[in-house]
C-alpha positions in Angstrom: 0.0 0.0 0.0 2.9 2.4 0.8 4.5 1.7 -2.6 1.3 2.5 -4.5 1.0 5.8 -2.5 4.5 6.8 -3.4 3.9 5.9 -7.1 0.8 8.1 -7.1 2.6 10.9 -5.4 5.4 10.6 -8.0 2.8 10.9 -10.8 1.4 14.0 -9.2 4.8 15.6 -8.8 5.8 14.7 -12.4 2.6 16.3 -13.7 3.2 19.3 -11.5 6.7 19.8 -12.9 5.5 19.1 -16.4 2.7 21.7 -16.1 5.2 24.3 -14.7 7.6 23.5 -17.6 4.8 24.0 -20.2 3.7 27.3 -18.6 7.2 28.7 -17.9 9.0 27.3 -20.9 7.7 29.7 -23.5 8.4 32.7 -21.2 12.0 31.6 -20.6 12.6 30.8 -24.3 11.2 34.2 -25.3 13.5 35.9 -22.8 16.5 34.1 -24.2 15.7 34.7 -27.9 14.2 38.2 -27.8 16.4 41.1 -29.0 17.9 43.3 -26.3 17.7 46.6 -28.1 14.4 48.5 -28.5 13.5 50.2 -31.7 12.0 53.7 -31.4 8.7 52.5 -32.7 8.3 50.0 -29.9 8.2 52.8 -27.4 4.9 54.1 -28.9 1.6 53.6 -27.3 0.5 50.6 -29.4 3.8 48.8 -29.5 3.2 47.3 -33.0 6.3 48.7 -34.6 4.4 51.3 -36.8 3.9 54.9 -35.9 0.2 55.7 -35.0 -1.8 57.5 -37.7 -4.6 59.8 -36.6 -6.6 60.0 -33.4 -7.1 57.1 -31.1 -10.8 57.8 -30.6 -12.6 57.0 -33.8 -16.0 55.6 -34.4 -16.5 52.1 -35.5 -19.7 50.8 -37.1 -21.8 48.7 -34.8 -22.2 46.2 -37.6 -19.0 44.5 -36.6 -20.3 43.8 -33.1 -23.6 42.6 -34.4 -21.8 40.0 -36.7 -19.7 39.0 -33.7 -22.8 38.5 -31.5 -24.7 36.5 -34.1 -21.6 34.3 -34.7 -21.3 33.8 -30.9 -24.9 33.0 -30.5 -24.9 30.4 -33.3 -21.6 28.9 -32.1 -23.1 28.4 -28.6 -26.2 26.9 -30.1 -24.2 24.4 -32.2 -22.2 23.6 -29.1 -25.5 22.6 -27.5 -26.7 20.7 -30.5 -23.6 18.6 -31.0 -24.1 16.4 -27.8 -27.7 15.9 -28.7 -26.9 14.8 -32.2 -24.3 12.3 -30.8 -26.7 10.9 -28.2 -29.6 10.4 -30.6 -27.6 9.4 -33.7 -28.4 5.7 -33.3 -32.0 5.9 -32.0 -35.2 6.1 -33.9 -37.5 9.2 -34.0 -40.7 7.1 -33.5 -41.8 6.1 -30.0 -40.5 7.5 -26.8 -38.0 9.9 -28.6 -40.8 11.8 -30.3 -40.9 14.4 -27.5 -37.1 14.8 -27.7 -37.4 15.3 -31.5 -40.0 18.0 -31.0 -37.9 19.8 -28.4 -34.9 19.8 -30.7 -37.0 20.9 -33.6 -38.4 23.9 -31.5 -34.8 24.8 -30.6 -33.7 24.9 -34.2 -36.9 26.7 -35.1 -36.1 29.4 -32.5 -32.6 29.8 -34.1 -34.3 30.2 -37.5 -36.6 32.9 -36.1 -33.5 34.7 -34.7 -32.0 34.7 -38.2 -35.2 36.0 -39.7 -35.4 38.7 -37.1 -31.8 39.8 -37.6 -32.4 39.8 -41.4 -35.5 42.0 -41.0 -33.6 44.4 -38.8 -30.9 44.7 -41.5 -28.1 43.2 -39.6 -26.7 41.4 -42.6 -26.5 44.5 -44.8 -22.9 45.7 -44.8 -23.2 49.4 -45.7 -20.2 51.6 -45.3 -21.1 54.6 -43.2 -18.9 57.7 -43.3 -18.7 59.7 -40.2 -17.4 63.3 -40.1 -14.5 64.1 -37.9 -16.0 67.4 -36.8 -18.6 67.4 -34.0 
């Protein structure tokens, strides 16, 4: 019993050191391989190596955020549908699974209604809007 405990403890310690190496390894490697001298562009606000152009406070169209939200909503919905599809792949629709089929159909129907609603609101129209810089 004592030997099994020590082997289990050895596994835990090995995984602990392995996790620390996976987390700290890239940091140490980047410190060793990174250049030591800084270019003047890297001292700027954005640190991307290019000098900034224009003001930092500009308007972005809300269309980008709407696309992102719709994508996120459908990604989460697909995430919910994947386990259902895997569970009911081998079973029949008739019989006791009819209620489950109706629930899944209503879920997908709600997704379709969300697409129709977004379409009616004009979310999928990508119109370029020009804002004036003077307020």
